[in-house]
C-alpha positions, 0 to 999 in steps of 0.5 A: 582206817577211815580220814572224813573227808578234808585237806591234808597238807603233806610233809616229809611224805607225811599225810595231816590233816590241814587245820587251817589254809591260805594262797601262800601257807597250811597250819596243821597241828605239832605238839606244841600247837600249831605248825605253818607250811609254807605252801612250796615247802609242801610233798603237795597238799591234796582234798580226800573226799571220803562217801560210804553206805550205811544202812542203805543211804549214801553219805560224806565222812566229816569226822572220825572219832575211834569207832565213829563217823559224823557223816552228811548226807543229803539222803531225805529217804534214808534222813527220815528213816533214821530221824536225822537233824537236818533239812531239803535246803542243807541236807543232813546230818549223824554219826554211825558207828564204822562198823555199819559203813560198806562200801566205804569209798576216798578219793584223793586228788591234788589242789597244790596250786604248782604242783596240778598236772596239765 
C-alpha cells in the first residue's frame, strides 16, 4: 500500500491521516465528520514523506485514490517528456498508475512536540 505524504496522528495504535492541526490538537475524519484530538492524547504525531520513481524521474506522492497516485516533481526533464502541468518555479504535478511506480520509499519522522527524541 502506498501512502501519500502528509501528517498522521497515531491514536490508540492506529495511524490516521490528519485533516488539520494546530499547536495543541489535530483533527481527523471520523464516522460522523471531523473529530478533534488533543495533542497530549496522541500516541504520536508523524510526518510521512513518500517518494518514488516514475518513468525514470523522481516524484513525491501527494495523494492516492484507488490505483492512481497524484504527485509533485522538480524533475524538469520528466515534466517536459510527460507534458506535466506546472513550471520551473513551483514544480510540476500529475498523476500516475501506482503499477508504474518503482523504488517507492517512505520516510517517517515523529514530530510530536512532547515526544521528540533528544
